[in-house]
N, C-alpha and C positions, 0 to 999 in steps of 0.2 A: 646796160639796158635792163638787165634783170633787176639790179638794185633799184632803178627808178620805178619799175613796174611791180615791185614785190608785193604791194598791198592788193594787187589784182590777181596774184598767182597763189591759189590755195596751197598751203604746206610747202612754201618755197624753201624754207631752211632745211627741212628734212630731205627734199629732193637734191638740193645743192651740196649737202654735207660731203658726199664722196669727192666732189671737186674742191671743196674747201680744204680737205686733208692735204691736197697737193701744195697748198701755200705754206705748210709746215716743213716742207723739204727744200733742198737747194734747187733752184730753178735753172734749167739748162735751156739752150736755144730751142730744142725740140722736147715737148712734154708728152711722153707716151701715156695713153689712156687705156685702162683695163676695161673689162666689160661693164662693171658697175658705173665707172666714171663716164663711159661713152653713153650709157643709158640715161644718166643724169643730164648730160649735155643735150642729148636729143629731146628729152622731156621738157627741159627749160626752153629750148628753141621753139618747140611746138606750142608751149604755153603762151609765148609772146605773140603768137598768131591768132589766139582765140579772143573773141569779144568778151569782155567782162559782163557778169550778170548781177551787178551791185546797184543798190539804190543810192540816191543822193542823200547826204545827212540833213536832217530837219532839226534845227536847233531850238525848236519849240517843244521838242519831245526829249525825254531822258534816253540815255544809251544803255544798252545791256551788252556786256562783253562775256562771251563764253570761253573758258580756258580749258585746255587739255594738255597733258604731257605724254609724249610717245617717243621712244627711242632717243631719249636725251634731247628732244626738241620740244619747245613750248609752242603750242598752236592756239590761235585766237580767232574768233569770229565776232566782229563788232556788229551789233544789230540794233534796230529800232522797231517798235510795234507799228505795223502797217496792215490795216484790214483785219485786225484781230490776230495776227501772227507775227512772229519775229522775222523781219526782213533784213538780210545781210547788207551791211554798208561797206565793210572792208574785211579783208583777211590779213592776218599778221602771223608771223612765225619767227622764232629765234632759236639758236642753238645754246643750250645751257653750258656754262663754263665747266672745265674738267672736274672741279670739286663738286659742284651741284649734280653733274651727270653721274657721279659715283654714289649718290645718296640712295636711300631706300625709296621705293615708289611713292609713298605718301609724302615724304619730304621733298622729292622732286616736284610734286604738285605745289608745294609751298614756294619753291624756287621759281616755278613758272608763274605763279600768281604774283610773285615779287617783281617780275618784269612787266606785268600787265599795263600799268599806268604809263610807263615810258614808251611802250610800244604804240599806244593809240592816242597819246595826248595831242599829236599833230592833227587828229581829226576831231576829238572830243573838245579840245580847247578849254578844259576846265569845267565843262558842263557836267551835270549829275550823271554818274556812271555806276551801274550795278555790275559787280564782277561775280560771275557764276562759276564755282569750282566744284569738281567731283569728289573732293576729299574734305575732311574736317580741318581745314587750314587754320581757322581761328582758334580751335581747341589746341592744335599742335603748337601754336605760337604762345598761347596765354596760360595753358594749364599743365604743360610738361616741359622738362628740360632734358636735353639729350646731348651726349658727347659728339654726336654727328654734326651739330651746328656749333661753330665757335661763337663767342659772345659778339664779335664784330658782325658776323654774318647774320646772326639772329636779330641784332638791333637794326640792321639794314632792312631785313624783311618786315620787321614790325613797323618801321617808319614808312616804308613804301606801301604796305598792305593795309595797316590799321590806322596810319597817321594821315592819310590823304583826306582833306576835308570834303572833297566832292565824290568820294568813292564809298560804296556800300558793298560789303562782302557777304555773299550768300552761298550756301551749298546747293548745287544744282539738283533739282528733283524732277526735271523734265528732260526730254531728249536734248542732249548736248550736241549742237551742230558741229562743234570743233572735233568731235570723235568721228565725224563722217568725212573729214577731209581725206582724199585718196591716199592709200598706202598699200605696200605689198605685205605689210605685217598684219596678220590676223590674230595671232595669239594674244597680243596685248589688249585687243578690244574685248576679249572674253572676260578679262579680269574686271572690267567695269560692271559686269552683270552680277558680281558677287558682293553681297552686303557684308561689311565688317567694320569693326571699330578701329579707326586710324591710330588712335592713341595706344590701344592695346597691342596692335600689330607692331607698331614702332618700338614699344617697350620690349616686346618679346624678341625682336630682331636685333636688339642691341646687347643681348645677353648670350653667352655661349650655351646655356640651357635655361629653360623657363623657370626652374625652381631653385636656382642658385641663390644663396643668401650671403650677406656680409655681416650677419650676426650669428651667434652660436645657435646650434640646433637645440631642441628641447628633448631631454631624456633619451637614454639608450643610444648614445652615440660615442664614437671613438674620437679622442682629441689627439691630433698629430701636430707637432711643431716642426717648422722647416726654417732653414737659413742657408744662405749662400754668400760667399765672400771671396775676395781676391787680395792676397798679401804677397810681399816680397820675401823670398827665402834667404838663407844665409849667403847665397851668391848674388843677391840682388835681382833675381829673376822673378817675374810675376807668376804666381801660381793660384789658380782658382779651385775651390772645393765647395762641397755642400754637405749638409747633414739633415736627416729626417729621423725623428724620434717621437716616442710617447713619453709619458711621465716616468715609466719604469724600464723602457727598453729602447735600443737603437734599431731603427728599421732600415737604415741605409746611410752610408757616409763614405765619401771618396774624394780624392783629388781628381780633377778633370784634365786629362792629358791634352796639351795643345791649346788650352783655353786660358785666357788672361783677362776675363771680363766678369765682374761681380754680377752684372745683369744676367749673363748666361747661366751663372751658378744659381741664381734665384729661380730661373725658369726650370732648370734641371731638378732642383729641389721640389718645386711644386708638382712637376710632372711625375716624379718618383712617388711622392705622397699619394697622388691620385691612383697610381698603379697598385700600390700596396694596400689601398683601401677599396679596391674593386668590390662591388656588390655589398658594401657596408655603408652605414650612416656615419659620416665623418665631418668633423670641424677641423679645418686646417688653419693654424695660426702662423702668421708670418710678420716679421718686422720690416720687410722690404716693400717700399712704396712702388717700386717698378713692377714687381710681380703682381702685387695687389691691383695696380692700375690696369695691367694687361688682362687680368681675369674679369674685372668688373666694368672697365671703361673703354679700353682701346682695342683689345684683341679681336672681338667680333667685328668691329668697325674695319680693321685692316683686312680681316678675312673677306668681308663683303667687297673690298676694293682689290682683291687678288694680291694682298700683301704688297701693295704699291702705295707710295706717298702721293700727295696731290700733284706733285711735279712729275710723277711717273717713274721715279727711281724705286728700287726694292727697299722694303722696310728692313731695318737692321734686326737681325736675329729672327727673320721670318720663318725659317724652318723650325726653330725651337718653339716659336709661338704656335705654329701649326700643330706640333706634337702635344703641346699643353692643352690646346683647345680640344683635341681628340681625347686626351686622358681625362679631362673634366667630365666626360660622359660616363666614365666607368663606375664611380660610386653610385649606390642606390639613392643616396641623398647627400648633398654637399653644401658646406658653408666655408668660405674663405674669408677670414677675419684679419684685421690689422691690429697688431699689438705694438706697444711702445718698446723701444730698444734701449739697452744700456742703462737700465734702472737698478737701483740698489734695494728695491723692495724684496720681501721674502716670500711673496706668493708664488705658486707653482708656475705661473706664466713667466714671471720675471726670471725665476731661477732656471 
């Protein structure tokens, strides 16, 4: 019954979310409900008894859909202008998938906008639709690339948001009625009152520190070279080790007891280099793609997700990555650059 009446129940996805979590578990004959689940059940039951306050759609007028994302739920209010004001025609809501739910706030708004057309097409039926979003969704899709969105997901959002012939995307500059849908959460609403650049915020949040670079620093900096590897010793046992040095001296080198992974050795080498360069301007040169990728592409992403993959399993080497992300904050200024490996050149980097 709730599914049939969902368009007349404001914020139904967020209300029903505690009950939906039960479907991910093994179902028994008797399903015990905790306090939150019982509250959700009661609220849904009461919502079914209330009369809707929605207008009938008028297909001689264009539609305007207001979007909002809150607590990993996308919320929509479909409206038409009536008497000089936006009159609600339908309410929609949907839960974001686990990957989208773990994105940054601005990118969750992109995911919510990506679901907009499929949510309301049963009412709009291909008529002109203006989608009002509280974030710079079009700029995020067209003017920046981020490791937070895979190519497949980005293409899907571009197609659904920018490719629909009857859909116009605009940033909402008036009161967004989707933010007024009832919720016990107050903190998230305060964020909408703060003006900021979505592109700038997203770029900052994808880096372990705002000033980190992937090219060498200019003037008055220390150059540190790092390497980590794993080889078999004379007995055939895998042994991992790392080295950290400058052009003239060795800053650290050791076998890693109980470690048989070259990836862990790379992480330890980078972490050690950051510690020995505390309060210094340093350029760290590495030939390891894994360590370089952790620093510039994936480390902060996994940190935002609690070091869990999209399937909910722990990220490999999560503790080591966490240590590296902390150590990166220690130098006064830092660049981690990628150099080519196993070359026969005579420059100081190759040597």
